[in-house]
Backbone bond lengths (Angstrom), bond angles and torsions (degrees), N, CA, C in turn:
res aa  C-N    CA-C-N  psi(-1)  N-CA   C-N-CA  omega(-1)  CA-C   N-CA-C  phi
1 X - - - 1.455 - - 1.533 108.30 -
2 X 1.322 116.38 126.06 1.464 118.96 179.29 1.527 110.53 -82.24
3 X 1.326 116.25 169.63 1.467 120.48 -175.90 1.522 112.18 -62.55
4 X 1.321 118.01 -32.21 1.468 120.21 178.83 1.522 110.37 -61.61
5 X 1.323 117.74 -42.98 1.463 120.77 179.98 1.523 111.03 -67.48
6 X 1.323 118.06 -32.93 1.464 120.72 176.03 1.522 110.77 -63.17
7 X 1.312 116.70 -30.48 1.465 121.65 179.14 1.521 112.04 -87.11
8 X 1.329 118.29 -0.11 1.458 121.52 -178.75 1.518 113.31 82.09
9 X 1.332 116.68 21.69 1.463 121.60 -179.66 1.521 109.49 -104.67
10 X 1.324 118.33 165.61 1.465 120.40 -179.71 1.531 111.79 -60.22
11 X 1.320 115.71 147.23 1.465 120.46 177.88 1.525 109.37 -57.46
12 X 1.306 115.87 135.87 1.457 120.26 178.60 1.520 114.68 82.89
13 X 1.334 118.35 1.82 1.463 120.26 178.76 1.527 109.01 -60.72
14 X 1.317 115.86 131.63 1.466 121.25 178.21 1.525 109.25 -111.21
15 X 1.336 117.67 124.11 1.462 119.58 177.40 1.528 111.67 -57.19
16 X 1.321 115.81 147.34 1.470 122.64 177.95 1.522 106.14 -122.16
17 X 1.322 115.57 103.31 1.459 119.55 -175.48 1.521 110.45 -122.88
18 X 1.318 115.11 111.06 1.462 121.57 171.76 1.528 107.15 -100.79
19 X 1.293 116.41 162.70 1.457 121.97 -177.31 1.522 111.30 -66.17
20 X 1.331 115.17 136.24 1.464 121.41 172.23 1.527 107.48 -124.26
21 X 1.318 116.57 158.87 1.466 120.89 -174.18 1.529 111.78 -72.89
22 X 1.325 115.55 160.11 1.464 121.34 176.64 1.524 110.94 -63.69
23 X 1.330 116.85 -32.29 1.463 121.31 177.95 1.528 110.48 -61.91
24 X 1.316 117.05 -41.71 1.468 121.92 178.24 1.524 110.00 -67.54
25 X 1.323 116.91 -43.62 1.469 120.50 178.64 1.522 110.82 -59.48
26 X 1.325 117.06 -42.81 1.465 121.11 179.12 1.522 111.47 -63.67
27 X 1.320 116.49 -40.73 1.466 120.40 -179.93 1.527 111.68 -65.55
28 X 1.321 117.43 -32.10 1.469 121.44 -178.39 1.517 113.67 -86.38
29 X 1.300 117.42 -23.32 1.466 121.47 -173.53 1.529 112.24 -51.29
30 X 1.309 118.32 -42.87 1.467 121.40 -178.42 1.528 112.37 -71.76
31 X 1.309 118.00 -22.09 1.468 121.49 -177.01 1.522 113.54 -91.18
32 X 1.316 116.90 -19.99 1.460 120.28 -179.62 1.522 109.75 -92.45
33 X 1.323 115.97 139.97 1.456 120.62 177.62 1.526 109.28 -92.93
34 X 1.331 117.43 155.57 1.468 118.92 176.65 1.531 109.81 -57.83
35 X 1.293 116.38 135.76 1.459 120.85 -179.33 1.515 113.73 83.15
36 X 1.329 118.03 3.51 1.469 122.26 177.54 1.531 106.93 -88.19
37 X 1.335 118.52 98.83 1.459 120.02 -172.52 1.527 113.17 -73.97
38 X 1.310 116.27 137.05 1.462 121.25 172.32 1.523 106.47 -84.02
39 X 1.335 116.73 117.88 1.461 120.77 -176.89 1.524 112.86 -105.95
40 X 1.335 117.11 -16.69 1.465 121.27 177.12 1.524 108.06 -142.47
41 X 1.333 116.65 134.71 1.466 120.26 173.09 1.522 109.26 -153.04
42 X 1.319 114.90 142.22 1.467 121.50 177.04 1.530 107.94 -161.18
43 X 1.308 115.85 150.78 1.463 122.52 172.78 1.517 107.52 -128.63
44 X 1.337 115.77 151.22 1.464 117.25 176.40 1.526 109.40 -74.26
45 X 1.315 116.37 173.93 1.467 121.21 -172.60 1.522 113.56 -61.24
46 X 1.323 117.70 -29.26 1.462 120.18 -179.27 1.526 112.40 -97.90
47 X 1.327 118.28 6.71 1.470 124.25 179.51 1.523 113.31 59.04
48 X 1.323 118.45 28.10 1.461 120.56 178.12 1.522 112.38 -96.94
49 X 1.327 117.97 -19.63 1.464 122.54 179.19 1.526 108.12 -133.10
50 X 1.334 115.77 128.67 1.463 120.72 177.83 1.517 109.33 -131.59
51 X 1.330 115.35 152.43 1.461 122.66 174.31 1.521 106.73 -124.79
52 X 1.331 116.05 130.99 1.459 122.08 176.47 1.521 106.79 -133.44
53 X 1.337 116.73 132.77 1.464 120.61 -179.25 1.519 110.79 -128.36
54 X 1.326 114.69 142.66 1.457 123.15 171.31 1.527 106.11 -118.15
55 X 1.315 118.74 172.58 1.463 118.62 177.90 1.531 114.02 -61.22
56 X 1.329 118.21 -22.07 1.464 119.95 -177.53 1.525 114.92 -107.54
57 X 1.342 118.19 -19.25 1.463 120.57 -174.60 1.518 111.87 -147.33
58 X 1.318 113.63 158.17 1.459 122.35 175.34 1.524 106.67 -121.18
59 X 1.318 116.64 134.30 1.461 121.75 178.94 1.521 109.42 -119.06
60 X 1.327 115.85 140.63 1.457 121.03 169.07 1.522 106.31 -118.16
61 X 1.312 116.02 136.91 1.453 121.29 -176.19 1.518 108.42 -128.89
62 X 1.327 115.30 125.08 1.468 120.62 175.87 1.519 107.45 -113.97
63 X 1.330 116.14 131.37 1.456 121.47 -178.93 1.520 109.93 -125.02
64 X 1.316 115.41 168.40 1.458 119.59 179.66 1.512 110.82 73.93
65 X 1.299 116.63 -144.79 1.463 121.03 -175.02 1.520 113.29 -88.46
66 X 1.324 118.69 -2.57 1.460 122.26 -174.12 1.529 111.55 -81.94
67 X 1.325 117.24 73.58 1.455 121.02 175.96 1.511 113.71 66.87
68 X 1.328 117.56 25.21 1.455 120.55 -174.63 1.519 113.71 -85.92
69 X 1.311 118.57 -12.19 1.452 120.40 178.32 1.520 112.52 80.54
70 X 1.335 115.22 -170.53 1.456 121.33 -174.13 1.524 112.73 -67.62
71 X 1.326 117.72 -32.58 1.465 120.75 -177.87 1.525 112.32 -76.23
72 X 1.317 117.58 -13.52 1.455 120.44 -179.57 1.512 114.50 88.27
73 X 1.346 116.97 -7.95 1.461 121.74 179.46 1.524 108.78 -139.84
74 X 1.324 116.20 130.64 1.464 121.56 175.85 1.523 107.97 -120.25
75 X 1.336 116.23 117.23 1.463 121.81 179.80 1.522 107.98 -110.86
76 X 1.332 115.84 126.52 1.466 121.18 174.90 1.516 107.82 -115.44
77 X 1.317 115.05 135.79 1.462 121.35 -177.75 1.520 109.52 -111.42
78 X 1.325 115.66 130.92 1.457 122.47 179.49 1.525 109.21 -121.03
79 X 1.331 119.09 107.14 1.459 118.06 169.53 1.528 106.87 -62.83
80 X 1.318 118.02 141.72 1.467 119.64 -176.28 1.520 111.96 -56.03
81 X 1.337 117.48 -35.02 1.468 118.84 -179.39 1.525 112.44 -70.20
82 X 1.328 117.95 -12.53 1.455 121.58 177.39 1.520 113.76 -90.18
83 X 1.327 117.33 -8.93 1.467 121.74 179.75 1.522 108.35 -89.01
84 X 1.327 116.72 123.62 1.459 121.03 -178.24 1.521 113.11 -98.19
85 X 1.318 117.80 -21.37 1.458 120.59 177.02 1.525 108.71 -165.77
86 X 1.322 115.38 151.00 1.462 122.77 174.21 1.522 105.98 -129.19
87 X 1.339 115.97 123.39 1.465 120.51 -175.25 1.523 109.28 -126.65
88 X 1.317 116.25 134.01 1.467 121.68 174.10 1.520 108.33 -107.09
89 X 1.322 116.01 133.09 1.458 121.50 178.12 1.522 108.87 -123.58
90 X 1.342 117.36 114.75 1.466 119.18 176.86 1.528 110.09 -67.16
91 X 1.317 115.22 136.72 1.451 121.51 173.70 1.530 105.74 -111.59
92 X 1.292 119.45 -173.86 1.459 121.41 -174.67 1.526 112.67 -52.64
93 X 1.322 117.40 -56.03 1.465 120.96 -178.89 1.518 112.27 -123.18
94 X 1.318 117.10 2.98 1.454 121.51 -173.19 1.520 110.77 -135.21
95 X 1.332 114.65 -172.89 1.455 121.82 -179.81 1.523 109.04 -135.22
96 X 1.323 116.48 138.30 1.462 122.18 174.25 1.521 107.37 -108.24
97 X 1.333 116.91 134.11 1.460 122.30 175.54 1.520 106.96 -113.62
98 X 1.332 116.35 126.98 1.464 121.85 -179.69 1.522 109.37 -114.08
99 X 1.334 115.80 128.81 1.459 122.01 176.02 1.521 108.42 -102.68
100 X 1.314 116.85 121.47 1.458 122.13 178.53 1.524 108.41 -100.37
101 X 1.327 115.79 130.96 1.458 121.08 -178.62 1.519 108.68 -148.61
102 X 1.311 117.28 179.87 1.467 121.45 176.89 1.518 108.61 -118.14
103 X 1.338 114.97 139.96 1.452 120.09 -175.44 1.520 110.49 -152.30
104 X 1.325 115.87 150.28 1.463 120.87 174.21 1.524 111.46 -92.62
105 X 1.329 117.08 -22.27 1.462 120.47 -176.77 1.532 113.11 -126.45
106 X 1.326 116.83 10.15 1.466 123.89 -179.65 1.528 113.00 66.30
107 X 1.350 117.36 11.58 1.464 121.86 177.19 1.520 111.35 -125.73
108 X 1.332 116.22 -46.16 1.457 122.03 -176.42 1.519 110.10 -86.14
109 X 1.314 116.73 130.45 1.460 121.76 178.61 1.522 108.08 -84.89
110 X 1.319 116.16 121.01 1.464 121.14 -178.78 1.520 110.20 -92.01
111 X 1.322 115.93 145.24 1.465 122.18 176.38 1.529 108.61 -131.47
112 X 1.319 116.02 164.14 1.459 121.21 176.56 1.517 112.88 65.75
113 X 1.329 115.27 -140.06 1.473 120.81 -177.69 1.523 112.49 -63.44
114 X 1.324 116.31 -35.70 1.471 119.29 179.86 1.527 111.05 -63.64
115 X 1.332 116.93 -32.88 1.469 120.54 178.99 1.518 110.86 -65.92
116 X 1.332 117.12 -34.55 1.462 120.39 -179.92 1.526 111.28 -64.81
117 X 1.319 117.11 -27.14 1.463 121.53 -178.48 1.532 113.20 -96.59
118 X 1.317 117.04 -10.46 1.467 121.07 -175.53 1.527 111.71 -85.60
119 X 1.327 114.58 167.43 1.465 121.48 -179.61 1.526 110.43 -91.13
120 X 1.330 117.04 149.37 1.469 119.66 175.43 1.532 110.59 -64.70
121 X 1.325 115.67 142.71 1.462 121.86 177.79 1.530 108.25 -142.27
122 X 1.320 115.65 158.64 1.466 121.25 -178.68 1.524 108.75 -137.23
123 X 1.330 115.47 137.58 1.463 119.77 169.26 1.525 107.09 -114.56
124 X 1.323 115.90 118.51 1.466 121.85 178.50 1.517 108.97 -92.56
125 X 1.323 115.76 126.56 1.458 121.96 -178.64 1.520 108.25 -117.33
126 X 1.327 116.95 120.99 1.461 120.05 -175.88 1.515 110.55 -165.17
127 X 1.286 117.59 168.28 1.461 129.98 -13.76 1.524 109.73 -91.75
128 X 1.303 116.57 138.63 1.462 122.51 174.23 1.519 108.68 -108.62
129 X 1.304 116.32 145.80 1.458 122.02 176.55 1.531 107.67 -57.42
130 X 1.313 117.78 137.67 1.470 122.71 -169.61 1.520 114.44 -56.16
131 X 1.324 118.45 -52.73 1.469 120.62 -175.16 1.525 111.18 -66.11
132 X 1.328 117.08 -49.80 1.463 120.61 179.30 1.512 112.04 -65.24
133 X 1.327 116.93 -41.16 1.459 121.06 178.68 1.515 112.26 -62.29
134 X 1.324 116.57 -39.61 1.465 120.59 178.67 1.523 110.64 -66.45
135 X 1.322 117.12 -41.39 1.467 120.99 178.46 1.530 110.67 -62.78
136 X 1.327 116.92 -43.63 1.464 121.32 178.03 1.522 110.39 -65.46
137 X 1.324 117.58 -43.42 1.465 121.21 178.95 1.527 110.55 -57.24
138 X 1.317 117.49 -45.83 1.475 120.83 179.90 1.528 111.22 -63.03
139 X 1.333 117.19 -39.70 1.465 120.51 178.09 1.528 110.74 -65.92
140 X 1.343 116.94 -41.91 1.465 120.29 177.65 1.524 110.88 -61.65
141 X 1.332 116.76 -41.48 1.467 120.08 177.56 1.524 111.48 -61.90
142 X 1.328 117.61 -40.68 1.463 120.55 178.21 1.525 110.91 -60.35
143 X 1.322 117.05 -46.76 1.466 120.86 -180.00 1.519 109.81 -63.75
144 X 1.333 116.72 -48.73 1.464 121.54 -177.49 1.524 110.88 -59.41
145 X 1.319 117.58 -46.10 1.465 120.45 179.35 1.521 111.90 -64.67
146 X 1.330 117.99 -36.83 1.465 121.01 177.24 1.521 110.51 -66.59
147 X 1.323 117.20 -38.62 1.469 121.31 179.85 1.524 110.84 -69.44
148 X 1.317 117.62 -36.89 1.470 120.54 179.43 1.516 110.78 -69.90
149 X 1.331 117.13 -32.77 1.463 121.20 -177.94 1.526 112.12 -81.64
150 X 1.335 117.35 -16.84 1.463 120.63 -178.03 1.523 110.11 -68.86
151 X 1.342 117.65 140.64 1.460 119.69 178.36 1.522 110.88 -67.61
152 X 1.312 115.84 149.01 1.456 122.14 179.02 1.528 108.48 -72.73
153 X 1.356 119.07 122.39 1.462 120.56 -177.69 1.527 113.21 -67.88
154 X 1.331 118.05 -16.24 1.465 121.08 -178.62 1.519 113.13 -86.62
155 X 1.333 117.85 -9.42 1.464 119.12 -178.99 1.501 111.42 -106.45
């Protein structure tokens, strides 16, 4: 059994890790548990938007003036079961990744029964360099599809 299968990911899954800033790492440190492997990471060219994924969760991090709030960093957490779609849209020289989820307040990602009652919401993450963004998008799709296909442990 390879390490990807130990994490509940498809056999042969290869992590895709691009450099992210120390500010992003610091913001995530409190949210990650020991032994929670980062399998996907990327930041846009200006380091204002980053995506970090583990086998159980997806994080989006906005820094600087781009909607980061008073603290300078805005971290949003998406349990994989709360993500309803992931869409990549090529732009002229870059790539936009959109996360579709359900929310009652456009901030909190709802799962389970609450998701059925919540409204659709989208977080657009851009711009990512085309080649790296496409590689990350494909890795995110692999994780998301594996999580959707996994049996529910509560049933």
